C-alpha positions, -999 to 999 in steps of 0.1 A, spaced: 949 -239 446 938 -267 426 907 -288 436 910 -324 430 882 -349 421 882 -362 457 876 -328 471 846 -322 448 830 -355 459 835 -346 495 819 -311 491 788 -322 471 772 -343 499 774 -313 522 757 -290 497 730 -315 491 723 -318 528 720 -280 532 696 -279 503 675 -305 518 673 -286 551 664 -254 534 637 -272 513 622 -288 544 621 -254 562 604 -238 532 579 -266 529 570 -263 566 565 -226 562 543 -230 531 522 -257 548 517 -236 579 507 -206 558 481 -227 540 466 -239 572 465 -204 586 448 -191 555 422 -218 556 415 -212 592 411 -174 585 386 -181 557 365 -204 579 364 -179 607 355 -150 584 327 -171 569 312 -180 603 314 -144 613 294 -133 582 266 -158 592 265 -148 628 230 -135 637 243 -112 663 257 -89 637 240 -59 620 225 -81 592 188 -88 596 173 -120 582 136 -119 574 117 -151 582 85 -158 562 61 -186 560 47 -196 527 11 -205 529 -4 -230 505 -29 -213 483 -64 -227 485 -71 -235 449 -105 -250 454 -131 -229 436 -166 -228 449 -190 -225 420 -224 -210 425 -250 -233 411 -279 -214 395 -312 -233 396 -337 -224 368 -368 -208 379 -398 -231 381 -421 -223 352 -456 -212 359 -483 -239 355 -499 -236 321 -534 -222 319 -561 -248 313 -571 -248 277 -607 -237 268 -631 -266 264 -633 -281 230 -664 -274 210 -686 -304 203 -677 -322 171 -703 -318 144 -720 -349 134 -718 -354 97 -732 -381 76 -706 -406 65 -694 -402 30 -682 -430 8 -644 -433 6 -647 -442 -31 -662 -408 -40 -643 -392 -69 -636 -355 -74 -658 -334 -95 -644 -330 -130 -642 -294 -141 -645 -288 -178 -632 -259 -198 -667 -246 -204 -692 -243 -175 -720 -268 -176 -753 -263 -159 -768 -296 -147 -805 -297 -137 -816 -325 -114 -848 -342 -123 -852 -376 -107 -880 -402 -105 -884 -435 -89 -894 -426 -54 -869 -398 -46 -882 -373 -21 -862 -349 -1 -870 -348 35 -896 -375 33 -886 -404 56 -851 -412 69 -846 -442 47 -848 -424 14 -817 -424 -8 -799 -390 -10 -773 -378 -36 -739 -372 -21 -716 -366 -50 -728 -351 -83 -702 -350 -111 -707 -325 -139 -702 -340 -174 -674 -328 -197 -688 -307 -225 -682 -326 -257 -656 -309 -278 -675 -314 -311 -707 -299 -296 -687 -270 -282 -670 -262 -315 -703 -262 -333 -721 -242 -306 -747 -270 -299 -766 -268 -267 -793 -291 -252 -800 -317 -226 -799 -354 -220 -818 -376 -195 -800 -407 -182 -816 -435 -162 -798 -459 -138 -800 -480 -107 -788 -469 -72 -771 -499 -56 -770 -509 -19 -735 -493 -17 -747 -460 -30 -731 -463 -64 -749 -464 -98 -750 -491 -124 -766 -499 -158 -770 -463 -169 -786 -456 -203 -801 -426 -222 -839 -425 -221 -853 -428 -257 -862 -394 -271 -849 -376 -241 -816 -364 -256 -814 -334 -280 -782 -346 -296 -763 -378 -298 -731 -358 -290 -743 -355 -253 -751 -392 -248 -716 -406 -239 -706 -377 -217 -739 -380 -198 -736 -417 -192 -699 -414 -180 -709 -386 -156 -738 -407 -141 -714 -436 -133 -695 -413 -109 -726 -403 -89 -726 -413 -52 -757 -418 -30 -767 -425 5 -786 -458 -2 -823 -462 7 -827 -482 40 -859 -502 47 -862 -520 80 -825 -515 87 -814 -530 54 -801 -511 23 -820 -518 -8 -815 -510 -45 -835 -482 -62 -841 -488 -99 -854 -463 -124 -836 -432 -111 -832 -405 -137 -810 -374 -140 -812 -346 -165 -780 -331 -178 -783 -297 -193 -756 -283 -216 -753 -246 -221 -725 -224 -233 -720 -193 -212 -707 -163 -231 
C-alpha cells in the first residue's frame, strides 16, 4: 500500500511527540539518580566524621616553648690587696756636677797622669776649697808614640767661678818635649772643678798647675 506525502506529514508529528515524552522521562530519571547519588555521598561523609564510631581522635595542646635563656653571670673574683712595698732607702746626697762636663777621652795608648797642683789647693782643708771633678787624660801624641818618646809636661791655668779652666799655658822649662805641649794644654781646658767659695761667693783661683806624665806601657 503506497504512503503518500500527506500521510508522512501526519505520522511525523506523532513520532516527535513520543520522542519528547521518552526524553523527558529519561531526563527526570537521570536527575533523580544524580540527586540520590549526591545525598548518599553526603551521608557517608557525615558518618565517617561521626565521633560515636570506632575511630578515636587524639586531642593535643601545643605549648609555646619558652625561648628565654637565663645566662649565668660570672663575677670576677676580687683581687687581693697588694702588699705594701718596702720603704725606699734614703737618697744619697751627692755633690752637684756640672752639666757641661765632658767625657774622658781614651787614647790608644794608656797615659798615666800625675796630679801636682799649687796655688792653695788642699784636700780636706776647709769646705770652700776648690776640688777637681773631671780630669781628662791627654791624647798621647802620635809622633812621640812612634818615636817612643816619654816624659812629662806641667800646665798652669786659672779655675773660674763656674769651675772651668781658662788661660792654660806650659810652664817654662817644665816640659820634657815640645811634642807634649799641645796635648797637655787641650786636656787642661776640659778639666772641671768645684769652685772655691769664700763668704758664700765663688771666687777664681789663679796659678793652678797640673803635671801630665806620658809613659808607654809595654
